[in-house]
C-alpha positions in Angstrom: -81.3 -16.1 -59.8 -78.3 -17.5 -61.6 -77.1 -20.3 -62.2 -74.1 -23.5 -64.4 -73.3 -26.1 -65.3 -69.7 -26.9 -64.3 -68.1 -29.8 -65.8 -64.3 -30.5 -68.0 -65.0 -30.4 -71.3 -68.2 -29.0 -71.3 -68.4 -27.1 -74.4 -71.2 -29.8 -75.9 -73.4 -29.4 -73.0 -77.1 -29.1 -74.4 -77.7 -27.5 -70.4 -77.4 -23.9 -71.2 -79.7 -24.5 -74.4 -82.1 -26.2 -72.1 -82.7 -23.8 -69.4 -83.1 -20.9 -71.0 -85.8 -22.4 -72.9 -87.1 -22.6 -70.0 -86.4 -19.1 -68.1 -87.8 -17.5 -71.7 -91.3 -20.1 -71.0 -91.5 -18.7 -67.7 -90.9 -15.1 -67.0 -87.7 -15.4 -65.6 -85.2 -13.1 -65.4 -82.4 -16.4 -64.3 -79.3 -17.1 -66.3 -77.4 -20.3 -66.8 -74.2 -20.3 -68.4 -71.9 -23.4 -68.8 -68.4 -22.8 -67.0 -65.5 -25.2 -67.4 -63.8 -26.6 -64.5 -60.4 -28.6 -64.5 -60.5 -31.4 -61.3 -58.0 -29.7 -59.7 -59.8 -26.2 -59.4 -63.2 -27.8 -57.9 -61.6 -27.3 -54.5 -62.2 -23.4 -55.3 -65.9 -24.9 -55.4 -66.8 -21.5 -53.0 -64.9 -18.9 -54.5 -66.4 -19.8 -57.7 -69.9 -20.2 -56.3 -69.1 -15.9 -54.9 -67.4 -14.6 -58.5 -70.5 -16.3 -60.3 -73.1 -15.1 -58.0 -74.6 -18.7 -57.5 -78.0 -19.6 -56.4 -77.2 -23.5 -58.1 -75.6 -25.8 -60.5 -75.4 -28.6 -62.3 -72.6 -31.6 -62.5 -70.9 -33.1 -64.9 -67.8 -35.0 -65.8 -65.8 -35.3 -64.1 -67.4 -34.3 -61.0 -70.0 -35.7 -60.1 -68.9 -38.3 -57.7 -65.8 -36.0 -56.0 -68.4 -32.4 -55.6 -69.4 -35.0 -52.7 -66.4 -33.9 -50.7 -66.7 -30.4 -50.8 -71.2 -30.5 -50.0 -73.3 -30.1 -46.8 -75.8 -31.9 -47.0 -76.6 -34.6 -49.5 -79.6 -36.2 -50.6 -81.2 -40.3 -49.9 -80.8 -40.5 -53.4 -77.6 -38.7 -54.4 -76.2 -40.6 -51.7 -77.4 -44.1 -52.7 -75.9 -43.6 -56.2 -72.8 -41.7 -55.0 -73.2 -39.3 -56.7 -74.6 -35.1 -57.1 -75.1 -33.5 -60.3 -77.0 -31.2 -59.3 -76.0 -28.6 -56.5 -78.5 -26.1 -54.5 -76.3 -23.2 -52.6 -78.6 -22.2 -49.5 -77.0 -19.5 -47.6 -73.1 -20.7 -47.2 -74.5 -24.4 -47.1 -74.6 -26.7 -50.1 -76.7 -29.1 -50.3 -76.6 -32.1 -53.4 -79.1 -34.1 -55.4 -79.5 -36.9 -58.5 -81.9 -35.9 -60.6 -80.4 -38.3 -63.2 -82.4 -40.5 -60.9 -86.2 -38.8 -61.1 -84.6 -37.9 -64.2 -84.5 -41.1 -66.2 -87.0 -42.6 -63.7 -90.1 -40.2 -65.7 -88.8 -40.5 -68.8 -88.8 -44.5 -68.5 -92.4 -44.4 -66.7 -94.0 -41.9 -69.6 -92.8 -44.1 -72.5 -93.0 -47.5 -71.0 -95.5 -47.5 -67.8 -94.5 -49.4 -64.9 -95.5 -52.7 -64.7 -92.3 -55.3 -63.2 -90.0 -56.3 -65.3 -86.9 -58.1 -66.3 -84.2 -55.7 -66.8 -80.6 -55.9 -68.6 -77.7 -52.5 -67.6 -75.3 -52.3 -70.0 -72.4 -50.7 -68.0 -71.3 -50.7 -63.8 -70.3 -46.9 -64.0 -72.0 -43.6 -62.1 -74.9 -43.8 -64.9 -76.3 -47.4 -64.3 -76.2 -46.5 -61.0 -78.8 -43.9 -61.5 -80.6 -46.1 -63.8 -80.5 -48.7 -61.3 -81.1 -47.1 -58.4 -84.6 -46.0 -60.2 -85.9 -49.6 -61.4 -85.1 -50.3 -58.0 -88.2 -47.6 -56.8 -90.2 -49.6 -59.7 -89.5 -52.5 -58.7 -87.7 -54.6 -61.2 -86.0 -57.5 -61.4 -82.0 -56.1 -62.2 -79.5 -57.5 -63.7 -75.9 -55.4 -64.8 -73.3 -56.7 -67.0 -69.5 -55.0 -66.3 -66.7 -56.4 -68.1 -65.4 -55.5 -64.6 -65.7 -58.0 -61.4 -64.7 -54.8 -59.3 -67.8 -52.8 -61.0 -70.4 -55.1 -58.6 -68.4 -53.7 -56.0 -68.6 -50.1 -56.6 -73.1 -50.2 -55.6 -73.8 -49.3 -52.5 -77.2 -51.5 -53.4 -76.5 -55.0 -53.8 -80.1 -55.8 -55.2 -79.6 -57.4 -58.6 -77.7 -60.0 -60.0 -74.7 -60.2 -62.2 -73.6 -60.7 -65.1 -69.6 -61.1 -67.1 -71.0 -62.7 -69.9 -73.3 -63.2 -72.8 -73.5 -67.0 -72.7 -76.8 -68.1 -71.5 -78.2 -64.8 -71.5 -82.4 -65.4 -71.3 -85.1 -63.5 -71.4 -85.6 -59.9 -70.6 -88.5 -56.9 -71.0 -85.9 -53.7 -70.9 -82.3 -54.0 -71.9 -80.2 -50.3 -71.1 -77.3 -49.3 -72.6 -75.5 -47.2 -70.4 -72.0 -47.0 -71.4 -70.5 -44.0 -74.2 -70.8 -47.0 -76.9 -72.7 -45.8 -79.9 -71.2 -42.7 -78.9 -69.4 -42.8 -82.4 -71.7 -45.2 -84.2 -70.0 -47.7 -82.9 -71.8 -50.6 -83.2 -72.4 -52.8 -79.6 -73.2 -55.6 -80.9 -69.5 -56.0 -81.9 -67.9 -54.4 -79.4 -69.4 -56.1 -76.7 -70.6 -59.6 -77.6 -73.8 -59.0 -77.0 -76.5 -61.8 -78.9 -78.9 -60.2 -81.3 -80.9 -63.0 -80.7 -81.7 -61.4 -77.0 -83.7 -59.0 -78.7 -87.8 -60.3 -79.2 -90.1 -58.0 -81.2 -91.7 -56.7 -77.5 -87.8 -56.3 -75.8 -87.7 -52.7 -74.8 -84.3 -51.1 -76.2 -83.4 -47.9 -74.2 -79.8 -46.0 -74.7 -78.6 -43.2 -73.0 -77.3 -41.9 -75.7 -79.5 -39.0 -77.3 -76.9 -38.1 -80.2 -76.8 -39.9 -82.4 -80.6 -40.0 -81.9 -80.8 -43.9 -83.1 -77.6 -45.7 -82.0 -76.9 -49.3 -84.1 -78.3 -50.4 -80.2 -81.6 -48.9 -81.0 -81.7 -50.0 -83.9 -82.5 -53.6 -83.4 -85.3 -52.8 -80.8 -88.9 -51.5 -82.8 -89.0 -48.2 -83.0 -92.3 -48.3 -80.2 -90.0 -49.9 -78.4 -87.0 -47.7 -77.7 -85.9 -44.4 -76.4 -82.6 -42.5 -76.6 -81.5 -40.4 -73.4 -83.2 -37.3 -74.2 -85.9 -36.7 -72.5 -83.8 -38.5 -69.1 -81.3 -35.0 -69.6 -84.4 -32.8 -70.0 -86.2 -34.4 -66.6 -82.7 -34.2 -65.2 -82.6 -30.8 -65.6 -85.8 -29.4 -65.0 -86.0 -31.7 -62.1 -83.1 -29.3 -60.7 -84.7 -26.3 -61.7 -87.8 -27.4 -59.6 -84.8 -27.9 -57.1 -84.0 -24.4 -57.0 -86.8 -22.5 -56.6 -87.3 -25.1 -53.7 -90.6 -25.9 -56.3 -92.1 -22.3 -56.7 -92.7 -23.3 -60.4 -92.9 -26.0 -62.8 -90.6 -26.8 -65.8 -92.3 -25.8 -68.7 -91.6 -29.1 -70.9 -93.1 -28.1 -74.2 -90.9 -24.8 -74.7 -87.9 -27.0 -74.2 -88.9 -29.8 -76.0 -89.3 -26.9 -79.2 -86.2 -25.5 -78.4 -84.5 -28.9 -79.8 -86.5 -29.6 -82.3 -85.0 -26.5 -83.7 -81.6 -27.8 -83.1 -82.0 -31.4 -84.4 -85.1 -31.4 -86.2 -87.3 -33.7 -86.5 -88.3 -36.1 -84.0 -85.7 -35.5 -81.1 -87.3 -38.7 -78.8 
């Protein structure tokens, strides 16, 4: 079977490495490639599928929302966050899923459990919606910070508290950065005027950024209380693989992390 990831830009993606390692470990002859698809070319997605004989594909920036108009069916989780990152090709029908939600949820619960917590999500974009959905399913009390109040209106589910500033921020058990701040080693605390006093020795810190592995934001948390976005990336990829194969296979996580460790070295999580 043949698979791909579409996006623009696409050169940075780790998805081919993740899937190829999984295919080899399972003894499959599946293929996976990165395809640079410009926004104006997304309308030709069915032609692209035929050209590369795709059985499924992942979707990354900037297509996660716009791909939805080209699909025949969409899973409820994807409808909830209004974004699709995985498409199954089934005959002439294209079916959309969002494995960012399940990928994040698995990463979080495997590391920190599922006891109800007070959660603060920094950011109101697409990644924030996936994280929000995951924590809603866990049953957490959620607050979302967004600089623009209009961002709050883009959430279909309004079951959260809104925060536009950090005065009298209060206490949170979990703080998650879903913004790109830190991707170039920027200091989130300075750029957002976020008070370090909100973090205690027991506060869990999560950054969806995985390179660098420890952002300036994560440095403020105890090592055992912090997590980057690599586990979410791996999980969402292998969840997509399982969907494409209609759950006939389970992804080989050990093989994937072993391959990623060769690239990054040391403690990749």
